[in-house]
C-alpha positions as a Markdown table, in Angstrom:
| # | Residue | x | y | z |
|---|---|---|---|---|
| 1 | Met | 0.2 | 0.0 | 0.1 |
| 2 | Ala | 1.4 | 3.5 | -0.9 |
| 3 | Thr | 2.7 | 5.7 | 1.9 |
| 4 | Lys | 2.4 | 9.2 | 1.4 |
| 5 | Val | 5.5 | 11.4 | 2.5 |
| 6 | His | 4.2 | 14.2 | 4.8 |
| 7 | Met | 5.6 | 17.5 | 5.7 |
| 8 | Glu | 5.5 | 16.8 | 9.4 |
| 9 | Ala | 5.6 | 19.1 | 12.5 |
| 10 | Leu | 9.3 | 18.9 | 13.4 |
| 11 | Ser | 8.8 | 21.6 | 15.9 |
| 12 | Pro | 6.1 | 22.5 | 18.6 |
| 13 | Thr | 5.7 | 25.9 | 16.7 |
| 14 | Met | 6.3 | 24.9 | 13.3 |
| 15 | Glu | 3.7 | 25.7 | 10.8 |
| 16 | Glu | 5.6 | 25.1 | 7.2 |
| 17 | Gly | 8.8 | 23.8 | 6.5 |
| 18 | Gln | 11.5 | 24.4 | 3.9 |
| 19 | Leu | 13.2 | 21.4 | 2.0 |
| 20 | Val | 17.0 | 21.8 | 2.3 |
| 21 | Gln | 18.0 | 18.6 | 0.3 |
| 22 | Trp | 16.3 | 15.4 | -0.9 |
| 23 | Leu | 18.6 | 12.4 | 0.6 |
| 24 | Lys | 16.9 | 9.8 | -1.5 |
| 25 | Ser | 15.9 | 10.3 | -5.3 |
| 26 | Glu | 13.0 | 8.8 | -7.1 |
| 27 | Gly | 13.4 | 5.1 | -7.7 |
| 28 | Asp | 15.6 | 4.7 | -4.7 |
| 29 | Ala | 14.5 | 1.7 | -2.2 |
| 30 | Ile | 13.1 | 3.0 | 0.8 |
| 31 | Ser | 12.9 | 1.2 | 4.1 |
| 32 | Asn | 10.8 | 2.5 | 7.3 |
| 33 | Gly | 13.0 | 4.7 | 9.2 |
| 34 | Asp | 15.3 | 5.7 | 6.7 |
| 35 | Ile | 15.9 | 9.7 | 6.4 |
| 36 | Leu | 14.6 | 10.9 | 3.3 |
| 37 | Ala | 15.4 | 14.7 | 3.3 |
| 38 | Glu | 16.5 | 17.5 | 5.5 |
| 39 | Ile | 13.9 | 20.1 | 6.5 |
| 40 | Glu | 14.4 | 23.5 | 7.9 |
| 41 | Thr | 11.9 | 24.3 | 10.3 |
| 42 | Asp | 11.3 | 27.4 | 12.2 |
| 43 | Lys | 14.0 | 26.7 | 14.9 |
| 44 | Ala | 16.6 | 24.2 | 13.4 |
| 45 | Thr | 17.3 | 21.7 | 10.4 |
| 46 | Met | 15.6 | 18.4 | 11.2 |
| 47 | Glu | 15.6 | 15.0 | 9.4 |
| 48 | Leu | 12.7 | 13.5 | 7.7 |
| 49 | Val | 12.3 | 10.0 | 8.0 |
| 50 | Ala | 10.5 | 7.3 | 6.1 |
| 51 | Arg | 7.2 | 6.0 | 7.4 |
| 52 | Gly | 6.8 | 2.9 | 5.3 |
| 53 | Asp | 8.4 | 0.6 | 2.8 |
| 54 | Gly | 8.8 | 0.7 | -0.9 |
| 55 | Ile | 10.4 | 2.7 | -3.6 |
| 56 | Leu | 10.5 | 6.3 | -3.6 |
| 57 | Arg | 7.9 | 7.0 | -6.5 |
| 58 | Lys | 7.3 | 10.7 | -6.8 |
| 59 | Ile | 9.0 | 13.8 | -5.4 |
| 60 | Phe | 6.3 | 16.7 | -5.1 |
| 61 | Leu | 8.5 | 19.2 | -3.5 |
| 62 | Ala | 11.9 | 20.6 | -4.8 |
| 63 | Ala | 14.9 | 21.5 | -2.6 |
| 64 | Gly | 14.4 | 25.0 | -1.9 |
| 65 | Gly | 10.5 | 24.7 | -2.0 |
| 66 | Thr | 8.4 | 25.3 | 1.0 |
| 67 | Ala | 5.0 | 23.4 | 2.1 |
| 68 | Gly | 2.6 | 23.5 | 4.7 |
| 69 | Val | 2.4 | 21.0 | 7.7 |
| 70 | Gly | 0.6 | 18.0 | 6.5 |
| 71 | Glu | 1.0 | 18.7 | 2.9 |
| 72 | Val | 2.1 | 15.4 | 1.1 |
| 73 | Ile | 5.8 | 16.0 | -0.7 |
| 74 | Gly | 6.2 | 12.5 | -1.9 |
| 75 | Val | 5.0 | 9.1 | -2.2 |
| 76 | Ile | 6.5 | 5.7 | -1.4 |
| 77 | Ala | 5.1 | 2.5 | -3.0 |
| 78 | Ala | 6.0 | -0.9 | -4.6 |
| 79 | Ala | 7.5 | -0.8 | -8.0 |
| 80 | Asp | 4.3 | -2.1 | -9.6 |
| 81 | Glu | 1.4 | -0.3 | -7.7 |
| 82 | Asp | -0.5 | 2.4 | -9.4 |
| 83 | Ile | -0.1 | 5.7 | -7.5 |
| 84 | Ser | -1.9 | 7.6 | -10.2 |
| 85 | Ser | -5.1 | 8.4 | -7.8 |
| 86 | Ile | -2.4 | 10.4 | -5.5 |
| 87 | Ala | -0.5 | 11.9 | -8.4 |
| 88 | Gly | -0.8 | 15.8 | -7.9 |
| 89 | Val | -1.5 | 15.7 | -4.4 |
| 90 | Gly | 0.2 | 18.7 | -2.5 |
| 91 | Ala | -0.1 | 20.9 | -5.8 |
| 92 | Gly | -0.3 | 23.7 | -3.5 |
| 93 | Ala | 3.6 | 23.4 | -2.8 |
| 94 | Pro | 6.3 | 24.1 | -5.4 |
| 95 | Ala | 6.1 | 21.8 | -8.2 |
| 96 | Ala | 9.5 | 19.3 | -8.3 |
| 97 | Ala | 11.8 | 20.1 | -11.2 |
| 98 | Pro | 12.4 | 17.7 | -13.8 |
| 99 | Pro | 15.2 | 14.6 | -12.6 |
| 100 | Ala | 18.6 | 16.2 | -14.3 |
| 101 | Ala | 17.6 | 19.8 | -12.7 |
| 102 | Ala | 16.4 | 18.4 | -9.4 |
| 103 | Asp | 19.6 | 16.5 | -9.0 |
| 104 | Ala | 21.6 | 20.1 | -9.8 |
| 105 | His | 19.6 | 21.7 | -7.0 |
| 106 | Val | 19.6 | 19.0 | -4.6 |
| 107 | Ala | 21.6 | 21.0 | -1.9 |
| 108 | Ala | 20.5 | 24.3 | -2.4 |
| 109 | Pro | 19.0 | 25.5 | 0.9 |
| 110 | Val | 16.9 | 28.2 | -0.8 |
| 111 | Ala | 15.9 | 29.6 | -4.0 |
| 112 | Pro | 18.6 | 32.0 | -5.6 |
| 113 | Pro | 18.2 | 36.0 | -4.5 |
| 114 | Val | 16.5 | 38.0 | -7.4 |
| 115 | Ala | 18.2 | 41.0 | -8.4 |
| 116 | Ala | 16.5 | 44.1 | -9.4 |
| 117 | Val | 18.1 | 46.0 | -12.1 |
| 118 | Ala | 18.5 | 49.6 | -12.6 |
| 119 | Pro | 17.1 | 50.9 | -16.1 |
| 120 | Ala | 20.3 | 50.7 | -17.7 |
| 121 | Ala | 20.1 | 46.9 | -18.3 |
| 122 | Val | 23.2 | 44.8 | -17.6 |
| 123 | Pro | 24.3 | 42.7 | -20.7 |
| 124 | Ala | 23.1 | 39.0 | -20.3 |
| 125 | Ala | 26.7 | 37.7 | -20.9 |
| 126 | Ala | 27.7 | 39.4 | -18.0 |
| 127 | Pro | 28.1 | 36.2 | -15.6 |
| 128 | Ala | 31.0 | 34.4 | -16.0 |
| 129 | Ala | 30.2 | 30.7 | -17.1 |
| 130 | Ala | 32.8 | 29.0 | -14.9 |
| 131 | Pro | 31.5 | 30.3 | -11.5 |
| 132 | Ala | 27.9 | 29.1 | -12.5 |
| 133 | Ser | 29.5 | 25.5 | -13.4 |
| 134 | Ala | 31.1 | 25.5 | -10.2 |
| 135 | Gln | 28.2 | 26.1 | -8.5 |
| 136 | Gly | 26.3 | 23.3 | -10.0 |
| 137 | Glu | 29.0 | 20.7 | -9.4 |
| 138 | Gly | 28.9 | 21.7 | -5.5 |
| 139 | Ala | 25.1 | 21.5 | -5.5 |
| 140 | Arg | 25.3 | 17.9 | -6.3 |
| 141 | Val | 27.1 | 16.9 | -3.5 |
| 142 | Lys | 25.0 | 15.1 | -0.5 |
| 143 | Ala | 26.3 | 16.6 | 2.6 |
| 144 | Ser | 24.8 | 17.8 | 6.0 |
| 145 | Pro | 24.4 | 21.7 | 6.5 |
| 146 | Leu | 26.9 | 21.6 | 9.1 |
| 147 | Ala | 29.5 | 19.8 | 7.1 |
| 148 | Arg | 28.7 | 22.8 | 4.3 |
| 149 | Arg | 29.3 | 25.5 | 7.0 |
| 150 | Leu | 32.7 | 24.1 | 8.3 |
| 151 | Ala | 33.9 | 23.5 | 5.1 |
| 152 | Glu | 33.5 | 26.9 | 4.0 |
| 153 | Glu | 35.0 | 27.8 | 7.4 |
| 154 | Met | 38.1 | 26.0 | 6.7 |
| 155 | Gly | 38.3 | 26.6 | 3.2 |
| 156 | Val | 37.8 | 23.0 | 2.1 |
| 157 | Asp | 36.4 | 22.2 | -1.4 |
| 158 | Ile | 33.7 | 19.9 | -0.3 |
| 159 | Ala | 33.3 | 18.6 | -4.0 |
| 160 | Arg | 36.3 | 16.6 | -3.3 |
| 161 | Val | 35.2 | 15.3 | 0.2 |
| 162 | Ser | 34.5 | 11.5 | 0.4 |
| 163 | Gly | 31.3 | 10.9 | 2.5 |
| 164 | Ser | 31.1 | 8.3 | 5.2 |
| 165 | Gly | 27.5 | 9.1 | 6.4 |
| 166 | Pro | 24.3 | 7.6 | 5.1 |
| 167 | Gly | 24.5 | 7.2 | 1.2 |
| 168 | Gly | 27.4 | 8.4 | 1.2 |
| 169 | Arg | 26.5 | 11.8 | 2.7 |
| 170 | Ile | 29.4 | 13.9 | 3.9 |
| 171 | Val | 29.4 | 14.8 | 7.7 |
| 172 | Lys | 31.5 | 16.6 | 9.8 |
| 173 | Arg | 34.3 | 14.6 | 10.5 |
| 174 | Asp | 34.6 | 14.0 | 6.7 |
| 175 | Val | 35.5 | 17.7 | 6.3 |
| 176 | Glu | 37.8 | 17.7 | 9.6 |
| 177 | Asp | 39.4 | 14.6 | 8.3 |
| 178 | Ala | 39.9 | 16.2 | 4.7 |
| 179 | Lys | 41.5 | 19.1 | 6.2 |
| 180 | Val | 44.1 | 17.5 | 7.9 |
| 181 | Ser | 45.0 | 15.0 | 5.1 |
| 182 | Gly | 45.0 | 18.0 | 2.8 |
| 183 | Val | 43.1 | 16.0 | 0.1 |
| 184 | Ala | 40.9 | 18.8 | -0.3 |
| 185 | Ala | 41.8 | 21.6 | -2.3 |
| 186 | Pro | 41.1 | 25.3 | -0.7 |
| 187 | Val | 37.7 | 26.7 | -2.0 |
| 188 | Ala | 38.4 | 29.6 | -4.2 |
| 189 | Ala | 37.7 | 33.0 | -2.9 |
| 190 | Pro | 34.5 | 34.7 | -3.4 |
| 191 | Ala | 34.0 | 37.4 | -6.0 |
| 192 | Thr | 34.0 | 40.9 | -5.1 |
| 193 | Trp | 30.3 | 42.5 | -4.5 |
| 194 | Ala | 29.4 | 43.7 | -7.9 |
| 195 | Thr | 27.2 | 46.6 | -7.8 |
| 196 | Asp | 27.2 | 48.1 | -11.0 |
| 197 | Gly | 23.8 | 48.5 | -12.3 |
| 198 | Val | 21.9 | 46.2 | -9.4 |
| 199 | Glu | 19.6 | 48.9 | -6.8 |
| 200 | Phe | 18.9 | 46.1 | -4.7 |
| 201 | Glu | 18.7 | 42.0 | -4.2 |
| 202 | Asp | 15.9 | 40.3 | -2.9 |
| 203 | Phe | 16.1 | 37.2 | -0.8 |
| 204 | Pro | 14.2 | 34.7 | 0.5 |
| 205 | Thr | 12.5 | 34.7 | 3.8 |
| 206 | Ser | 14.0 | 31.8 | 6.3 |
| 207 | Gln | 11.6 | 29.6 | 8.0 |
| 208 | Met | 12.9 | 31.1 | 11.3 |
| 209 | Arg | 12.7 | 34.6 | 10.0 |
| 210 | Lys | 9.3 | 34.2 | 9.4 |
| 211 | Thr | 8.4 | 32.8 | 12.9 |
| 212 | Ile | 10.1 | 35.5 | 14.6 |
| 213 | Ala | 7.8 | 37.8 | 12.5 |
| 214 | Lys | 4.7 | 36.2 | 13.6 |
| 215 | Arg | 5.5 | 35.8 | 17.3 |
| 216 | Leu | 6.8 | 39.6 | 17.7 |
| 217 | Val | 3.6 | 41.0 | 16.3 |
| 218 | Thr | 2.1 | 38.8 | 19.3 |
| 219 | Ser | 4.2 | 40.7 | 21.7 |
| 220 | Ile | 5.2 | 44.3 | 21.2 |
| 221 | Gly | 1.5 | 45.2 | 20.4 |
| 222 | Pro | -0.9 | 43.1 | 22.3 |
| 223 | Val | 1.1 | 42.8 | 25.4 |
| 224 | Pro | 1.1 | 45.8 | 27.7 |
| 225 | Thr | 4.7 | 46.3 | 28.2 |
| 226 | Phe | 6.5 | 48.6 | 30.8 |
| 227 | Tyr | 10.3 | 48.9 | 31.4 |
| 228 | Leu | 12.4 | 49.1 | 34.5 |
| 229 | Thr | 16.2 | 50.0 | 34.3 |
| 230 | Met | 18.8 | 49.7 | 37.4 |
| 231 | Asp | 22.6 | 50.2 | 37.2 |
| 232 | Ile | 24.4 | 47.5 | 38.8 |
| 233 | Asp | 28.0 | 48.0 | 40.5 |
| 234 | Met | 30.0 | 44.7 | 38.7 |
| 235 | Gly | 33.1 | 45.4 | 40.5 |
| 236 | Arg | 32.7 | 41.9 | 43.3 |
| 237 | Val | 31.5 | 39.8 | 40.1 |
| 238 | Ile | 34.4 | 40.6 | 38.3 |
| 239 | Asp | 36.8 | 39.8 | 41.4 |
| 240 | Ala | 34.7 | 36.8 | 42.0 |
| 241 | Arg | 34.9 | 35.6 | 38.3 |
| 242 | Lys | 38.7 | 35.8 | 38.5 |
| 243 | Ser | 38.8 | 33.9 | 41.7 |
| 244 | Ile | 36.4 | 30.9 | 40.2 |
| 245 | Asn | 38.5 | 30.9 | 37.0 |
| 246 | Ala | 41.8 | 30.5 | 38.8 |
| 247 | Met | 40.4 | 27.8 | 40.7 |
| 248 | Leu | 38.8 | 25.6 | 37.4 |
| 249 | Glu | 42.0 | 26.7 | 35.3 |
| 250 | Lys | 43.4 | 23.1 | 35.7 |
| 251 | Asp | 39.8 | 21.6 | 34.6 |
| 252 | Gly | 39.9 | 24.0 | 31.5 |
| 253 | Ile | 36.6 | 25.5 | 32.6 |
| 254 | Arg | 36.1 | 29.3 | 32.2 |
| 255 | Ile | 33.1 | 30.7 | 33.9 |
| 256 | Ser | 31.6 | 34.0 | 32.1 |
| 257 | Val | 30.1 | 37.2 | 33.6 |
| 258 | Asn | 27.0 | 36.4 | 31.8 |
| 259 | Asp | 26.8 | 32.7 | 33.5 |
| 260 | Ile | 27.1 | 34.6 | 36.7 |
| 261 | Val | 24.1 | 36.7 | 35.5 |
| 262 | Leu | 21.9 | 34.1 | 34.7 |
| 263 | Lys | 22.6 | 32.2 | 38.1 |
| 264 | Ala | 21.6 | 35.4 | 40.0 |
| 265 | Thr | 18.5 | 36.0 | 37.9 |
| 266 | Ala | 17.5 | 32.3 | 38.8 |
| 267 | Ala | 18.3 | 32.9 | 42.3 |
| 268 | Ala | 16.1 | 36.1 | 42.2 |
| 269 | Leu | 13.2 | 34.8 | 40.4 |
| 270 | Arg | 12.8 | 31.8 | 43.1 |
| 271 | Gln | 12.5 | 34.7 | 45.7 |
| 272 | His | 9.9 | 36.5 | 43.6 |
| 273 | Pro | 7.8 | 33.9 | 41.5 |
| 274 | Asn | 5.2 | 36.6 | 40.4 |
| 275 | Cys | 8.0 | 37.3 | 37.9 |
| 276 | Asn | 8.6 | 33.7 | 36.7 |
| 277 | Ala | 5.1 | 33.2 | 35.6 |
| 278 | Gln | 2.9 | 33.4 | 32.3 |
| 279 | Trp | 0.0 | 35.0 | 31.4 |
| 280 | His | -3.0 | 32.5 | 30.1 |
| 281 | Asp | -6.5 | 33.8 | 29.2 |
| 282 | Gly | -8.4 | 33.2 | 32.3 |
| 283 | Phe | -5.3 | 32.6 | 35.0 |
| 284 | Ile | -1.6 | 33.2 | 35.8 |
| 285 | Arg | 0.6 | 30.5 | 35.8 |
| 286 | Arg | 3.4 | 30.8 | 38.5 |
| 287 | Phe | 6.4 | 28.3 | 38.2 |
| 288 | Asn | 8.2 | 26.8 | 41.3 |
| 289 | Ala | 11.4 | 25.6 | 38.9 |
| 290 | Val | 13.4 | 28.3 | 36.9 |
| 291 | His | 13.9 | 27.6 | 33.2 |
| 292 | Ile | 15.8 | 30.3 | 31.4 |
| 293 | Ala | 16.1 | 30.9 | 27.7 |
| 294 | Val | 19.2 | 32.8 | 26.4 |
| 295 | Ala | 19.0 | 34.6 | 23.1 |
| 296 | Val | 21.8 | 33.4 | 20.7 |
| 297 | Ala | 22.3 | 35.2 | 17.5 |
| 298 | Ile | 22.3 | 32.9 | 14.4 |
| 299 | Asp | 23.1 | 33.6 | 10.8 |
| 300 | Asp | 18.7 | 33.4 | 10.2 |
| 301 | Gly | 17.8 | 35.4 | 13.2 |
| 302 | Leu | 17.8 | 34.7 | 16.6 |
| 303 | Ile | 16.9 | 31.5 | 18.7 |
| 304 | Thr | 16.8 | 30.6 | 22.8 |
| 305 | Pro | 17.8 | 27.7 | 24.0 |
| 306 | Val | 16.7 | 27.2 | 27.2 |
| 307 | Ile | 18.9 | 26.3 | 30.7 |
| 308 | Lys | 16.0 | 24.1 | 32.7 |
| 309 | Asn | 16.3 | 24.0 | 36.3 |
| 310 | Ala | 18.8 | 26.9 | 36.5 |
| 311 | His | 17.8 | 27.8 | 40.0 |
| 312 | Ala | 19.5 | 24.3 | 40.8 |
| 313 | Lys | 22.4 | 24.2 | 38.9 |
| 314 | Gly | 26.2 | 25.4 | 39.8 |
| 315 | Leu | 27.8 | 27.9 | 37.8 |
| 316 | Thr | 30.3 | 25.4 | 36.0 |
| 317 | Gln | 27.2 | 23.3 | 34.8 |
| 318 | Ile | 25.3 | 26.4 | 33.4 |
| 319 | Ser | 28.5 | 27.6 | 31.9 |
| 320 | Ser | 28.7 | 24.2 | 30.2 |
| 321 | Glu | 25.1 | 23.9 | 28.9 |
| 322 | Val | 25.3 | 27.3 | 27.6 |
| 323 | Arg | 28.4 | 27.0 | 25.3 |
| 324 | Glu | 27.0 | 23.3 | 24.4 |
| 325 | Leu | 23.6 | 24.8 | 23.3 |
| 326 | Ala | 25.1 | 28.2 | 21.7 |
| 327 | Val | 27.0 | 26.0 | 19.7 |
| 328 | Arg | 23.9 | 23.5 | 18.7 |
| 329 | Ala | 22.0 | 26.5 | 18.1 |
| 330 | Arg | 24.1 | 27.9 | 15.4 |
| 331 | Asp | 24.4 | 24.5 | 13.8 |
| 332 | Lys | 20.6 | 24.2 | 14.0 |
| 333 | Lys | 20.6 | 21.2 | 15.8 |
| 334 | Leu | 18.5 | 21.9 | 18.7 |
| 335 | Thr | 16.0 | 19.5 | 19.3 |
| 336 | Pro | 12.5 | 21.1 | 20.1 |
| 337 | Asp | 12.9 | 20.4 | 24.0 |
| 338 | Glu | 15.9 | 22.4 | 23.9 |
| 339 | Tyr | 14.4 | 25.5 | 23.0 |
| 340 | Thr | 11.3 | 25.2 | 24.7 |
| 341 | Gly | 9.3 | 25.3 | 28.1 |
| 342 | Ser | 11.2 | 28.5 | 29.1 |
| 343 | Thr | 9.7 | 30.5 | 32.3 |
| 344 | Phe | 11.9 | 33.7 | 31.8 |
| 345 | Ser | 14.3 | 35.0 | 29.1 |
| 346 | Leu | 17.5 | 36.8 | 29.2 |
| 347 | Ser | 19.2 | 38.6 | 26.2 |
| 348 | Asn | 22.8 | 39.8 | 26.4 |
| 349 | Leu | 24.0 | 42.4 | 24.1 |
| 350 | Gly | 27.0 | 43.7 | 26.2 |
| 351 | Met | 29.7 | 41.8 | 24.3 |
| 352 | Phe | 28.9 | 44.2 | 21.2 |
| 353 | Gly | 29.5 | 47.3 | 23.3 |
| 354 | Ile | 25.8 | 48.0 | 23.8 |
| 355 | His | 25.3 | 50.5 | 26.7 |
| 356 | Glu | 21.4 | 49.6 | 27.0 |
| 357 | Phe | 18.3 | 48.1 | 25.4 |
| 358 | Thr | 14.9 | 47.0 | 25.9 |
| 359 | Ala | 14.1 | 43.5 | 24.7 |
| 360 | Ile | 10.7 | 42.3 | 23.4 |
| 361 | Ile | 8.9 | 39.9 | 25.7 |
| 362 | Asn | 8.5 | 36.0 | 24.4 |
| 363 | Pro | 4.8 | 35.5 | 25.1 |
| 364 | Pro | 3.4 | 33.7 | 27.3 |
| 365 | Glu | 6.5 | 35.0 | 29.4 |
| 366 | Ser | 5.6 | 37.8 | 31.4 |
| 367 | Gly | 9.2 | 38.9 | 31.9 |
| 368 | Ile | 13.0 | 39.2 | 29.8 |
| 369 | Leu | 16.1 | 40.7 | 31.0 |
| 370 | Ala | 18.2 | 42.8 | 28.8 |
| 371 | Ile | 21.9 | 43.4 | 29.9 |
| 372 | Gly | 24.2 | 45.7 | 28.7 |
| 373 | Gly | 28.0 | 45.9 | 28.6 |
| 374 | Ile | 30.2 | 46.5 | 31.8 |
| 375 | Glu | 31.7 | 50.2 | 31.4 |
| 376 | Glu | 33.9 | 52.1 | 33.5 |
| 377 | Thr | 31.7 | 54.5 | 35.0 |
| 378 | Pro | 32.4 | 57.7 | 37.4 |
| 379 | Val | 30.3 | 57.5 | 40.2 |
| 380 | Val | 29.7 | 59.1 | 44.3 |
| 381 | Val | 31.1 | 56.8 | 46.6 |
| 382 | Asp | 30.9 | 58.0 | 50.4 |
| 383 | Gly | 31.1 | 61.8 | 49.1 |
| 384 | Gln | 34.1 | 60.8 | 46.5 |
| 385 | Val | 33.8 | 60.5 | 42.9 |
| 386 | Thr | 35.4 | 57.2 | 42.0 |
| 387 | Val | 35.3 | 54.8 | 38.8 |
| 388 | Arg | 33.6 | 51.8 | 39.0 |
| 389 | Pro | 32.7 | 48.9 | 36.7 |
| 390 | Arg | 28.7 | 49.5 | 36.1 |
| 391 | Met | 26.3 | 47.6 | 34.0 |
| 392 | Arg | 22.7 | 48.9 | 33.0 |
| 393 | Ile | 20.1 | 45.9 | 32.7 |
| 394 | Thr | 16.7 | 46.6 | 31.9 |
| 395 | Met | 13.3 | 44.5 | 32.6 |
| 396 | Ser | 10.4 | 44.4 | 30.0 |
| 397 | Cys | 7.2 | 43.4 | 32.0 |
| 398 | Asp | 4.0 | 42.1 | 30.9 |
| 399 | His | 1.6 | 44.3 | 33.1 |
| 400 | Arg | -0.7 | 41.8 | 33.3 |
| 401 | Val | 1.1 | 39.8 | 35.4 |
| 402 | Ile | 3.9 | 42.0 | 36.8 |
| 403 | Asp | 3.1 | 45.2 | 38.5 |
| 404 | Gly | 5.7 | 48.1 | 38.7 |
| 405 | Ala | 6.7 | 47.3 | 42.4 |
| 406 | Gln | 6.9 | 43.7 | 42.0 |
| 407 | Gly | 9.2 | 44.2 | 39.0 |
| 408 | Ser | 11.3 | 46.8 | 41.2 |
| 409 | Arg | 11.5 | 44.1 | 43.9 |
| 410 | Phe | 12.8 | 41.5 | 42.1 |
| 411 | Leu | 15.5 | 43.8 | 40.3 |
| 412 | Gln | 16.5 | 44.8 | 43.7 |
| 413 | Thr | 17.0 | 41.3 | 44.8 |
| 414 | Leu | 19.1 | 40.9 | 41.5 |
| 415 | Lys | 21.2 | 44.0 | 42.2 |
| 416 | Thr | 21.9 | 42.9 | 45.7 |
| 417 | Met | 22.8 | 39.1 | 44.5 |
| 418 | Leu | 25.4 | 40.7 | 41.9 |
| 419 | Glu | 27.0 | 43.5 | 44.2 |
| 420 | Glu | 27.5 | 40.7 | 46.7 |
| 421 | Pro | 27.8 | 37.5 | 44.7 |
| 422 | Ala | 27.5 | 35.4 | 48.3 |
| 423 | Ala | 24.0 | 36.6 | 48.1 |
| 424 | Ile | 23.3 | 33.9 | 45.5 |
| 425 | Leu | 23.8 | 30.9 | 48.1 |
| 426 | Leu | 21.4 | 32.3 | 50.2 |
């Protein structure tokens, strides 16, 4: 019996997915559980597995195309089975290219950018034939997104790498081995940005960027938000970090200021559960456990991996999890349970030299903390002007859950903990 290949909901908030590449071709034998394709969701690149046995008889969605959750993007059936009754199902999705063209674009994650040309037309023969040919060769290579990114960073020509993954797919270790052995030649330097006659370029919107756009309009508009800002003396945090890192040096572990701020935030939220809460129609849900989402910038936008039970974890564990989740986020390898279930969020732009900013609440959470950079600032201490390392934090609050006084008391507690780090242990 024929098995329809559906665009599955590979993340809790996914409404549509973009097909990065097919790992199987029409005519290939398929077993239940085989990896069929890589799908870009609103959060990560996930693998789509087969739900039946047979032959991949038909592909309805070409690489780079998008389809809504539940749409049919392919058919698995016996070699002699009649599938004419379901041919064309999923016609709402972009049609697959003919086999030869499909092979040439199997690795293209998105459609090529469309350039708008100024009134003075650019000659049709301007693009060089050689680069186009090279792109076509590279596009036929089966490789994971992580392997492709690593190859670009290492200067490795992925077309010359032998794959050891399923179906000969190139994976991370193959690229690393090729770099060490020197088998692969460096990738040619990218062409300079040509602007002659080109007024602008249109780039396809990624699934992540689409989701960010949808979620933001459910926050800054509908959510009645107010902001609380506070300056904090970070001198003792800096001293404490130096002492901790000196003790951990033999283990190769380093704690960041952000790790300490996250730990202090979790401890403060335990004392102020009204800020560790969510708005739901008809009730407010207050959490006993603190699950903090940490904003991580990636190429396509922003994702917030979650440190679960941050209040119960030590600094070394928090530091290790933050770093590991950040790497997985940039490689689009987070699993749904790693970026869902947060009760509060933290966004730090201090490393970019940002003095102060406001962050947008991630519904249904009721608060998010925006962390600025630590700056040497002249302040008055005991009647004398002195220079101290100061950090400015701003809390965005959902007024349906948090009142001004409640938010202020939470920030006062956080300020106390950061200005006297020993208070985190109380």
